[in-house]
C-alpha positions as CSV (number, residue, x, y, z in Angstrom):
1,M,-55.2,53.2,-16.6
2,A,-54.9,49.4,-16.5
3,A,-52.2,48.0,-14.3
4,T,-50.1,45.8,-16.6
5,V,-46.9,45.5,-14.7
6,S,-46.3,44.7,-11.0
7,S,-43.2,44.7,-8.9
8,T,-42.2,43.4,-5.5
9,D,-41.0,46.1,-3.0
10,S,-38.4,45.6,-0.2
11,L,-41.1,44.1,2.1
12,G,-42.1,41.5,-0.5
13,E,-45.5,43.1,-1.2
14,Q,-47.0,43.3,-4.7
15,E,-47.7,46.8,-5.9
16,P,-49.5,48.0,-9.1
17,E,-47.9,49.8,-12.0
18,L,-47.1,53.4,-11.2
19,V,-47.5,56.4,-13.3
20,V,-44.0,57.5,-12.3
21,D,-42.6,54.3,-13.8
22,R,-44.4,54.6,-17.2
23,E,-41.8,55.2,-19.9
24,E,-43.2,58.5,-21.1
25,C,-43.0,59.8,-17.5
26,S,-39.7,58.4,-16.3
27,H,-38.0,59.7,-19.5
28,L,-39.0,63.2,-18.3
29,F,-37.0,62.6,-15.1
30,F,-34.0,60.5,-16.2
31,F,-32.2,60.2,-19.5
32,P,-29.2,57.9,-18.9
33,T,-26.0,58.6,-20.7
34,N,-22.5,57.1,-20.8
35,P,-20.3,59.8,-22.2
36,P,-16.6,59.0,-23.1
37,L,-14.0,60.1,-20.6
38,R,-12.0,63.1,-22.0
39,D,-10.1,64.1,-18.9
40,P,-7.9,62.1,-16.5
41,P,-9.6,61.5,-13.1
42,S,-8.4,62.9,-9.9
43,P,-5.3,60.9,-8.7
44,H,-7.4,60.0,-5.7
45,A,-10.3,58.5,-7.7
46,T,-11.1,54.9,-8.4
47,L,-14.0,53.1,-10.0
48,A,-16.1,51.2,-7.4
49,C,-18.7,48.8,-8.8
50,I,-21.4,47.9,-6.2
51,P,-24.5,45.8,-6.5
52,G,-28.0,47.3,-6.9
53,S,-31.0,46.1,-4.9
54,E,-31.7,43.3,-7.4
55,E,-29.5,40.5,-8.7
56,G,-27.6,41.3,-11.8
57,I,-27.5,45.1,-11.3
58,T,-24.1,46.7,-11.2
59,L,-23.7,50.4,-10.3
60,R,-20.4,52.1,-11.4
61,C,-19.7,54.6,-8.7
62,Q,-16.6,56.7,-8.4
63,L,-14.8,56.6,-5.0
64,V,-12.5,59.6,-4.3
65,V,-10.3,59.4,-1.2
66,P,-8.2,62.3,0.2
67,E,-4.6,61.9,1.3
68,S,-5.7,62.5,4.9
69,C,-9.3,61.5,5.6
70,N,-11.2,62.9,8.6
71,G,-13.3,59.7,8.9
72,H,-16.4,61.1,7.2
73,T,-17.8,60.2,3.8
74,V,-20.1,62.2,1.4
75,I,-22.4,60.2,-0.8
76,Y,-23.1,62.5,-3.7
77,F,-26.3,62.0,-5.8
78,H,-25.9,64.0,-9.0
79,G,-28.6,65.5,-11.2
80,N,-30.5,63.7,-13.9
81,G,-28.5,65.2,-16.8
82,E,-25.1,64.3,-15.3
83,V,-22.9,61.3,-14.5
84,A,-20.6,60.5,-11.7
85,T,-17.5,61.0,-13.8
86,N,-18.5,64.6,-14.5
87,Y,-17.3,65.1,-10.9
88,S,-14.6,62.5,-10.4
89,H,-12.9,63.6,-13.7
90,D,-13.5,67.4,-13.5
91,P,-10.2,69.0,-14.4
92,D,-11.0,72.4,-12.7
93,P,-8.9,72.7,-9.5
94,R,-11.8,74.8,-8.1
95,C,-14.4,72.0,-8.6
96,I,-16.5,70.6,-5.8
97,R,-14.5,67.4,-5.7
98,E,-11.3,69.3,-4.8
99,F,-13.2,71.3,-2.1
100,F,-14.5,68.1,-0.5
101,L,-10.9,66.7,-0.5
102,S,-9.5,69.8,1.1
103,L,-11.8,69.2,4.0
104,G,-10.6,65.6,4.4
105,L,-13.8,64.1,3.2
106,R,-14.0,60.8,1.3
107,I,-16.5,61.1,-1.6
108,I,-18.7,58.5,-3.3
109,F,-20.1,59.9,-6.5
110,Y,-23.0,57.5,-6.8
111,E,-24.1,56.3,-10.2
112,Y,-27.7,55.4,-11.0
113,R,-29.0,52.5,-13.1
114,A,-28.1,52.8,-16.8
115,Y,-26.0,55.9,-16.2
116,G,-22.2,55.9,-16.8
117,G,-22.1,52.3,-17.7
118,S,-24.2,51.0,-14.9
119,T,-26.7,48.3,-15.8
120,G,-30.5,48.1,-15.3
121,R,-32.7,50.2,-17.4
122,D,-36.2,48.7,-17.3
123,K,-39.9,49.5,-17.0
124,L,-39.8,50.1,-13.3
125,F,-36.8,52.4,-13.5
126,I,-37.6,55.1,-10.9
127,T,-38.9,53.0,-8.1
128,K,-36.2,50.4,-8.5
129,T,-33.5,53.0,-8.7
130,L,-34.7,54.5,-5.5
131,E,-34.4,51.1,-3.8
132,D,-30.8,50.7,-4.9
133,V,-29.7,53.2,-2.2
134,S,-30.2,50.4,0.3
135,T,-26.9,48.8,-0.8
136,I,-24.5,51.7,-0.4
137,I,-23.8,51.7,3.3
138,S,-23.0,47.9,3.4
139,S,-21.1,47.9,0.1
140,F,-18.6,50.5,1.3
141,S,-18.6,49.3,4.9
142,L,-19.6,52.8,6.1
143,I,-20.5,53.8,9.6
144,E,-23.9,55.5,9.4
145,N,-23.2,58.5,11.7
146,K,-20.0,59.3,9.7
147,V,-21.9,59.7,6.4
148,F,-23.3,62.8,4.8
149,V,-25.7,62.5,1.9
150,F,-25.8,65.2,-0.8
151,G,-28.6,65.4,-3.3
152,R,-28.3,67.8,-6.2
153,S,-31.4,68.5,-8.4
154,L,-33.4,65.2,-8.8
155,G,-30.6,63.6,-6.8
156,S,-32.5,65.1,-3.8
157,L,-35.0,62.2,-4.2
158,F,-32.2,59.7,-3.4
159,A,-30.8,61.8,-0.5
160,I,-34.3,61.9,1.0
161,R,-34.7,58.2,0.5
162,M,-31.4,57.6,2.3
163,A,-32.6,59.9,5.2
164,S,-35.6,57.7,5.6
165,K,-33.6,54.5,5.7
166,Y,-30.7,55.7,7.8
167,P,-31.8,58.1,10.6
168,A,-28.4,58.2,12.2
169,L,-26.7,59.9,9.2
170,A,-24.4,62.8,10.1
171,G,-26.4,65.1,7.8
172,V,-28.3,65.7,4.6
173,I,-27.7,68.4,2.0
174,L,-30.4,69.2,-0.6
175,E,-29.0,71.5,-3.4
176,S,-31.4,72.8,-6.1
177,G,-33.7,70.0,-5.0
178,V,-37.2,69.0,-6.0
179,G,-39.8,68.1,-3.4
180,D,-43.0,68.4,-5.6
181,V,-42.4,66.8,-9.0
182,A,-46.0,67.1,-10.0
183,S,-46.1,70.9,-9.6
184,V,-42.7,71.6,-11.2
185,W,-43.4,69.7,-14.4
186,G,-47.2,69.5,-14.3
187,K,-47.9,71.1,-17.7
188,T,-45.4,68.8,-19.4
189,F,-47.0,65.8,-17.7
190,V,-50.5,66.8,-18.9
191,K,-49.2,67.2,-22.5
192,R,-47.9,63.6,-22.3
193,G,-51.3,62.3,-21.1
194,I,-50.1,61.6,-17.6
195,D,-52.7,61.6,-14.8
196,L,-51.5,64.3,-12.4
197,D,-53.8,63.3,-9.6
198,K,-52.5,59.8,-9.6
199,L,-48.9,61.1,-9.9
200,A,-49.5,63.3,-6.9
201,D,-50.8,60.3,-4.9
202,E,-47.7,58.3,-5.8
203,Q,-45.5,61.2,-4.9
204,R,-46.7,61.1,-1.4
205,K,-45.4,57.5,-1.2
206,Y,-42.1,57.9,-3.1
207,I,-41.2,61.6,-2.3
208,R,-42.6,61.4,1.2
209,Q,-42.7,64.6,3.3
210,Q,-42.3,62.6,6.4
211,D,-39.0,61.1,5.1
212,I,-37.2,64.5,5.4
213,A,-39.5,66.0,8.0
214,G,-38.9,63.1,10.4
215,F,-35.2,62.9,9.8
216,P,-33.7,63.8,13.3
217,G,-30.3,65.0,12.1
218,P,-29.2,68.3,10.5
219,V,-30.4,69.3,7.0
220,L,-28.8,72.0,4.8
221,I,-31.0,73.3,2.0
222,M,-29.2,75.3,-0.7
223,H,-30.9,77.0,-3.7
224,T,-30.6,79.9,-6.0
225,K,-33.5,82.3,-6.2
226,N,-33.1,82.4,-10.0
227,D,-33.6,78.7,-10.5
228,K,-35.9,78.4,-13.6
229,I,-35.9,74.5,-13.6
230,A,-36.6,73.8,-9.9
231,P,-38.0,77.0,-8.5
232,F,-36.9,78.4,-5.2
233,S,-40.4,77.5,-3.9
234,Q,-39.0,73.9,-3.8
235,A,-36.4,74.9,-1.2
236,E,-39.1,76.7,0.8
237,L,-41.2,73.6,0.7
238,F,-38.3,71.5,2.2
239,S,-37.9,74.2,4.8
240,Q,-41.6,74.1,5.6
241,W,-41.5,70.3,6.0
242,R,-38.7,70.7,8.4
243,Q,-40.1,73.7,10.4
244,D,-40.4,71.7,13.6
245,N,-36.7,70.7,13.5
246,P,-34.3,73.4,14.5
247,K,-31.4,71.5,12.8
248,T,-32.5,73.0,9.5
249,T,-30.7,75.7,7.5
250,L,-31.9,77.3,4.3
251,V,-29.3,79.2,2.3
252,A,-30.6,81.3,-0.6
253,F,-28.1,82.3,-3.2
254,P,-28.6,85.5,-5.2
255,S,-26.8,84.5,-8.4
256,G,-26.7,81.8,-11.0
257,G,-29.3,79.3,-12.1
258,H,-30.1,75.6,-11.7
259,N,-26.9,74.5,-13.5
260,G,-24.6,77.3,-12.4
261,I,-25.3,77.6,-8.7
262,Y,-21.9,76.5,-7.6
263,E,-19.8,78.4,-10.1
264,S,-21.9,81.6,-9.6
265,N,-21.8,81.5,-5.8
266,R,-18.5,79.6,-5.1
267,P,-17.3,81.5,-1.9
268,Q,-20.8,81.5,-0.2
269,Y,-21.5,78.0,-1.4
270,K,-18.2,76.6,0.0
271,E,-18.7,78.5,3.3
272,A,-22.2,77.1,3.8
273,L,-20.9,73.6,3.3
274,R,-17.8,74.1,5.4
275,K,-19.9,75.4,8.3
276,F,-22.3,72.5,8.0
277,F,-19.6,69.8,7.8
278,T,-17.6,71.4,10.6
279,E,-20.6,71.6,13.0
280,N,-21.8,68.1,12.3
281,S,-18.6,66.1,12.1
282,T,-18.1,64.2,15.4
């Protein structure tokens, strides 16, 4: 395929057009939406607009602060079919937001380009969106070792990117994550005429095994064995990549699917998180 678009990465080097940035490919990963708000937000939630990695990009995150904060922050990267307000405005008192608040954690429900009113959909959507994570720490004046990053579903890509940029993070949580995009959606890619070999090569650059394998801090991997979208083998892959680091915990849930893992396993899910946060909050 001819390279018709080029971009400049964070080091100022030119790179060719990527398969993962082709519209027919990126639309399989991300489909931005900006749904109307139907529920009032948590009384602790506020809109926090931060810049992206390029001039003119505004990311509409949701900041949720507990009445009594323990000094730690969770940066939450939601799935590709969600928006930040699904969490900040969830009316269920048993929701994950309320659980985080009960532990005294401040939460940043991060918003991606073009999602939830954020700007910036373009032809280099995925690679540029991954670069946007470089602005979070400074925009919120966070202390690196007081920050946990949580990646759900394809949000795991962003959590892993954060781990590569900030090795002093307090910890990383990968829930229902994806480590091998090419294998999970390979048949769909082939039907769209996407070169799987080239995609696999790119994946080694943008979903790099060494980014999570080399992260020195603790990692919690949570997955249901019944996940039909991101198979449990993806959790096993993360665990394999981390096999040389004893600060790695894999929790396999027996119930629920990709989009019901929390609701179907709420007590065990909360206990796994509570233990992880408690052990790694200093």
